[in-house]
KEKE-3310 file (N, C-alpha, C; in steps of 0.2 Angstrom, whole numbers, plus 5000, padded with zeros to 4 digits):
npx = (5091:5102:5107:5110:5121:5130:5132:5138:5150:5156:5158:5167:5178:5181:5185:5196:5205:5208:5218:5223:5216:5223:5218:5225:5242:5254:5263:5279:5286:5298:5301:5289:5275:5262:5245:5230:5214:5205:5191:5184:5175:5167:5153:5136:5135:5146:5163:5178:5195:5211:5227:5240:5254:5257:5259:5251:5243:5229:5228:5220:5203:5187:5171:5153:5141:5126:5114:5100:5092:5085:5072:5070:5067:5077:5089:5106:5120:5135:5151:5166:5184:5195:5210:5221:5231:5246:5245:5241:5229:5227:5219:5207:5203:5191:5190:5187:5192:5205:5205:5216:5221:5225:5243:5245:5256:5260:5265:5278:5277:5263:5253:5244:5227:5228:5231:5239:5231:5227:5213:5196:5191:5180:5174:5163:5146:5129:5113:5097:5080:5063:5061:5072:5089:5105:5122:5138:5155:5173:5175:5165:5166:5165:5177:5193:5200:5212:5216:5227:5239:5249:5261:5268:5283:5296:5300:5299:5291:5281:5274:5259:5245:5227:5218:5203:5186:5171:5154:5138:5127:5113:5106:5113:5125:5143:5160:5173:5187:5202:5216:5230:5244:5261:5275:5290:5302:5307:5301:5299:5291:5277:5269:5252:5243:5253)
npy = (4914:4906:4912:4925:4922:4916:4927:4936:4928:4928:4942:4944:4936:4942:4955:4952:4949:4960:4975:4987:5002:5016:5028:5036:5040:5028:5027:5025:5022:5019:5007:5001:4999:5009:5010:5016:5009:5010:5008:5008:5003:4989:4981:4976:4975:4982:4980:4980:4980:4976:4981:4977:4978:4988:4984:4985:4974:4965:4959:4956:4953:4959:4954:4951:4939:4932:4921:4910:4901:4888:4884:4896:4905:4912:4923:4924:4934:4935:4942:4943:4941:4938:4930:4933:4925:4919:4925:4924:4923:4926:4915:4908:4891:4889:4894:4908:4924:4931:4943:4956:4968:4986:4988:4975:4961:4956:4941:4930:4917:4910:4906:4891:4891:4897:4899:4901:4903:4900:4904:4909:4920:4922:4937:4942:4937:4941:4937:4936:4935:4934:4948:4947:4950:4944:4946:4939:4934:4939:4952:4961:4971:4988:4995:4999:4987:4974:4964:4951:4947:4938:4939:4931:4932:4929:4917:4921:4927:4941:4952:4959:4970:4974:4988:4990:4995:4991:4997:5003:5010:5018:5007:4998:4985:4987:4987:4998:5001:5008:5008:4999:4990:4985:4976:4979:4972:4956:4941:4947:4953:4964:4978:4980:4993:5002)
npz = (4977:4976:4964:4968:4978:4969:4960:4969:4972:4960:4958:4968:4964:4952:4956:4963:4953:4947:4944:4957:4961:4970:4982:4990:4991:4995:5010:5018:5033:5045:5039:5037:5026:5023:5018:5011:5007:4991:4991:5006:5014:5021:5017:5013:4996:4994:4990:4996:4990:4993:4991:4998:4997:4988:4974:4964:4962:4968:4985:4997:4998:5002:5006:5006:5011:5008:5016:5017:5030:5040:5034:5027:5037:5044:5041:5037:5037:5031:5034:5027:5023:5010:5005:4992:4979:4987:4999:5017:5030:5048:5058:5069:5076:5072:5059:5059:5057:5067:5079:5082:5094:5097:5098:5100:5095:5079:5076:5069:5071:5078:5093:5096:5097:5085:5068:5052:5037:5020:5016:5015:5027:5041:5047:5055:5059:5055:5061:5057:5062:5062:5069:5078:5080:5080:5082:5079:5081:5079:5075:5080:5089:5094:5095:5087:5078:5072:5058:5055:5042:5031:5018:5004:4996:4985:4991:5005:5020:5023:5035:5040:5044:5044:5047:5055:5059:5068:5064:5065:5054:5050:5052:5045:5045:5046:5041:5044:5035:5039:5036:5030:5034:5030:5033:5026:5028:5028:5036:5049:5064:5067:5076:5080:5074:5074)
capx = (5096:5108:5110:5114:5127:5134:5134:5143:5156:5159:5161:5173:5184:5183:5188:5203:5209:5209:5223:5219:5218:5224:5216:5230:5249:5257:5268:5284:5288:5302:5301:5282:5272:5255:5241:5222:5211:5201:5185:5186:5169:5164:5145:5132:5135:5153:5168:5185:5200:5217:5234:5244:5261:5257:5262:5246:5239:5225:5230:5215:5197:5182:5164:5147:5138:5119:5112:5094:5092:5079:5067:5069:5065:5082:5094:5113:5124:5142:5156:5172:5190:5198:5216:5222:5237:5252:5243:5237:5226:5227:5212:5207:5202:5184:5190:5186:5198:5207:5205:5221:5220:5231:5249:5247:5261:5259:5272:5279:5274:5258:5252:5238:5224:5229:5234:5240:5228:5225:5206:5191:5190:5174:5175:5157:5140:5123:5108:5090:5074:5057:5062:5078:5095:5111:5129:5143:5161:5178:5175:5159:5168:5166:5184:5197:5203:5217:5216:5234:5240:5256:5261:5274:5287:5303:5300:5300:5285:5281:5269:5255:5238:5222:5215:5196:5181:5164:5150:5131:5125:5106:5104:5117:5132:5149:5167:5176:5194:5205:5222:5234:5252:5265:5282:5294:5307:5305:5301:5299:5284:5275:5264:5246:5242:5260)
capy = (4915:4904:4917:4930:4920:4915:4933:4938:4925:4931:4949:4943:4933:4947:4960:4949:4948:4967:4980:4991:5010:5019:5035:5040:5038:5024:5030:5021:5024:5014:5001:4999:5003:5011:5011:5017:5006:5015:5006:5007:5000:4982:4981:4973:4979:4986:4975:4982:4976:4979:4980:4979:4980:4993:4982:4985:4968:4964:4954:4954:4956:4959:4952:4949:4933:4931:4914:4909:4895:4886:4885:4903:4909:4915:4926:4924:4938:4933:4947:4939:4943:4932:4931:4931:4921:4921:4928:4920:4926:4923:4912:4903:4885:4889:4898:4915:4929:4933:4951:4959:4975:4990:4986:4967:4960:4951:4937:4926:4911:4911:4900:4887:4888:4902:4896:4905:4899:4903:4903:4915:4921:4925:4942:4942:4936:4943:4932:4939:4930:4937:4953:4946:4951:4943:4947:4935:4934:4942:4959:4965:4976:4994:4998:4998:4980:4972:4958:4950:4943:4938:4939:4927:4935:4926:4912:4924:4930:4948:4952:4965:4970:4978:4991:4991:4996:4989:5002:5002:5016:5018:5000:4993:4983:4989:4987:5003:5000:5014:5008:4993:4991:4980:4976:4978:4968:4949:4937:4951:4954:4971:4979:4982:5000:5006)
capz = (4982:4973:4959:4972:4980:4963:4958:4974:4971:4953:4959:4972:4960:4947:4960:4965:4947:4945:4948:4962:4962:4977:4983:4994:4990:5001:5014:5021:5039:5048:5035:5037:5021:5025:5012:5012:5001:4987:4994:5013:5018:5020:5019:5008:4990:4993:4990:4997:4988:4996:4988:5004:4996:4983:4968:4959:4962:4974:4990:5001:4995:5007:5003:5011:5008:5011:5016:5020:5033:5044:5029:5025:5042:5046:5036:5039:5033:5033:5032:5026:5020:5007:5003:4985:4979:4991:5005:5022:5035:5054:5060:5075:5074:5068:5053:5060:5058:5073:5080:5086:5097:5096:5102:5100:5091:5074:5077:5063:5074:5083:5097:5095:5091:5079:5062:5046:5032:5014:5014:5017:5035:5043:5052:5059:5055:5058:5060:5058:5062:5065:5073:5082:5077:5084:5079:5082:5078:5082:5073:5081:5094:5091:5095:5081:5078:5067:5054:5053:5036:5029:5010:5002:4990:4984:4997:5011:5022:5025:5039:5040:5047:5041:5053:5054:5065:5066:5065:5062:5051:5047:5053:5041:5048:5041:5044:5040:5034:5039:5033:5030:5036:5027:5035:5020:5030:5028:5042:5055:5067:5068:5081:5077:5075:5074)
cpx = (5103:5111:5113:5120:5132:5137:5139:5150:5160:5162:5167:5179:5186:5187:5195:5208:5211:5215:5219:5221:5219:5222:5221:5237:5251:5262:5273:5287:5292:5301:5294:5278:5264:5251:5234:5219:5206:5194:5186:5180:5167:5157:5142:5132:5142:5158:5175:5190:5206:5223:5239:5251:5262:5260:5257:5242:5235:5228:5225:5208:5191:5175:5159:5143:5131:5117:5105:5094:5086:5073:5065:5067:5070:5087:5101:5116:5131:5147:5163:5178:5193:5205:5217:5229:5243:5251:5239:5235:5227:5220:5213:5204:5195:5184:5188:5192:5199:5208:5211:5219:5226:5237:5250:5252:5259:5265:5272:5277:5269:5256:5245:5233:5224:5233:5234:5236:5227:5218:5202:5190:5184:5176:5169:5151:5134:5117:5101:5085:5069:5058:5068:5084:5101:5117:5134:5149:5166:5178:5169:5160:5168:5172:5188:5200:5208:5216:5223:5234:5247:5256:5268:5277:5294:5304:5301:5293:5286:5274:5265:5248:5234:5218:5207:5192:5174:5159:5143:5129:5118:5104:5108:5124:5137:5155:5171:5184:5198:5212:5225:5241:5255:5272:5286:5301:5304:5305:5302:5292:5283:5270:5258:5245:5247:5263)
cpy = (4912:4909:4923:4928:4919:4922:4936:4935:4927:4938:4948:4941:4938:4953:4958:4949:4955:4970:4984:4998:5012:5026:5039:5036:5034:5028:5025:5024:5019:5007:4997:5003:5003:5013:5012:5014:5011:5014:5004:5005:4993:4982:4977:4978:4983:4981:4979:4978:4980:4977:4982:4981:4985:4991:4982:4979:4967:4958:4952:4957:4954:4957:4950:4944:4933:4924:4914:4902:4894:4887:4892:4907:4913:4917:4927:4929:4938:4939:4944:4943:4937:4934:4929:4927:4924:4924:4923:4925:4922:4921:4908:4896:4884:4893:4905:4919:4931:4940:4953:4966:4979:4988:4979:4966:4954:4947:4932:4919:4912:4905:4897:4890:4892:4899:4901:4901:4904:4901:4909:4915:4925:4931:4942:4940:4939:4939:4936:4935:4933:4942:4953:4946:4949:4943:4943:4935:4939:4950:4963:4970:4983:4998:4996:4991:4979:4965:4957:4946:4943:4936:4936:4930:4932:4922:4915:4927:4937:4949:4959:4965:4975:4981:4992:4992:4995:4995:5000:5009:5015:5011:4995:4992:4985:4988:4993:5002:5006:5014:5001:4995:4984:4981:4975:4974:4961:4946:4941:4953:4962:4972:4982:4989:5005:5006)
cpz = (4980:4968:4963:4975:4975:4961:4963:4973:4965:4954:4963:4968:4955:4950:4961:4959:4944:4948:4952:4962:4969:4977:4986:4992:4996:5004:5018:5027:5043:5045:5035:5031:5023:5019:5015:5006:4998:4990:5001:5017:5016:5022:5013:5002:4989:4994:4990:4994:4990:4993:4994:5003:4990:4976:4962:4958:4969:4979:4994:4998:5001:5003:5009:5007:5012:5011:5020:5023:5037:5040:5028:5031:5045:5041:5039:5034:5035:5030:5032:5023:5017:5004:4996:4985:4983:4997:5010:5027:5042:5057:5066:5072:5071:5062:5053:5060:5065:5074:5084:5089:5096:5101:5103:5095:5086:5074:5070:5065:5079:5087:5095:5099:5085:5074:5056:5041:5026:5012:5017:5024:5036:5049:5057:5055:5059:5056:5062:5057:5066:5071:5078:5078:5082:5079:5083:5078:5081:5081:5074:5087:5091:5091:5089:5083:5072:5064:5052:5046:5035:5021:5009:4996:4990:4990:5004:5013:5025:5029:5039:5044:5043:5047:5051:5060:5063:5068:5062:5060:5048:5047:5048:5044:5043:5045:5040:5041:5034:5035:5033:5032:5033:5029:5029:5022:5031:5035:5049:5057:5066:5073:5078:5079:5075:5068)
residu = (MET:LYS:LYS:LEU:LEU:THR:LEU:SER:LEU:PHE:ALA:LEU:LEU:TYR:ALA:ALA:SER:CYS:THR:VAL:PRO:GLN:ASP:VAL:GLU:PRO:VAL:ILE:THR:ASN:LYS:ILE:LEU:TYR:THR:VAL:PRO:ALA:ILE:SER:ILE:LEU:ARG:TYR:GLY:SER:THR:PRO:VAL:MET:ASP:VAL:ASP:SER:ASP:GLY:VAL:ALA:ASP:ILE:VAL:GLY:GLY:VAL:GLU:LEU:ASN:SER:VAL:ASN:ASN:ASN:THR:THR:MET:LEU:THR:LEU:TYR:LYS:MET:ALA:PRO:THR:ALA:ASN:VAL:GLN:LEU:LEU:MET:ASP:ALA:GLN:THR:GLU:ALA:PHE:ALA:PHE:HIS:LYS:ASP:ASP:VAL:VAL:GLN:THR:GLN:GLN:ASP:ALA:PRO:LEU:VAL:TRP:GLN:HIS:SER:SER:ALA:LEU:LEU:PHE:GLN:LYS:SER:SER:SER:THR:GLY:THR:VAL:ASN:ARG:THR:GLY:ASN:PHE:THR:ASN:PRO:ASN:VAL:GLN:TYR:LEU:ALA:TYR:ARG:LEU:LYS:LYS:ASP:ASP:LYS:TRP:TYR:TYR:GLY:TRP:VAL:GLU:MET:GLN:TYR:VAL:VAL:ILE:ALA:GLY:GLN:ASP:GLN:LEU:VAL:ILE:SER:ARG:THR:ALA:PHE:ASN:THR:VAL:ALA:ASP:GLN:PRO:LEU:THR:ALA:GLY:ARG)
# end
């Protein structure tokens, strides 16, 4: 199990150091840059890498971590997003990623208990034990939700979101990433899904 976890961590770090290919050309509308990641499914065995500002460098990396607990009677599958250098994700006090809904505003200052952090954020977890499966976390809603981030360039913050939807296909939990948005104007909020 430690080898699997170590390999997952190395894959995540390697992916974060790579340049990011784009399948679809970025589009700028009303000073918002929209991109579609080349790998757009977060699931076991798939690592989406997002270049939200289209500079050829990874900004946010997705990953799935497997953990065995309770004397190997329970398997925890953790679905996470990790920011690379100069990026922070919006999280609640539990280090879970906060889920915005369409038309919510990603503000430059958020109310407590929400905080901007440069650390891996849990999207959701799946717990499996002798035929029982439980899913918890902010991104288990089947509706489209948004992960807020901010990126620092030239000592200014640029805000954005990652649009994703939770689905189960053939028994496999997945987050489908449909696009990202990046406000090209510094220190300005933007509306999720717009």
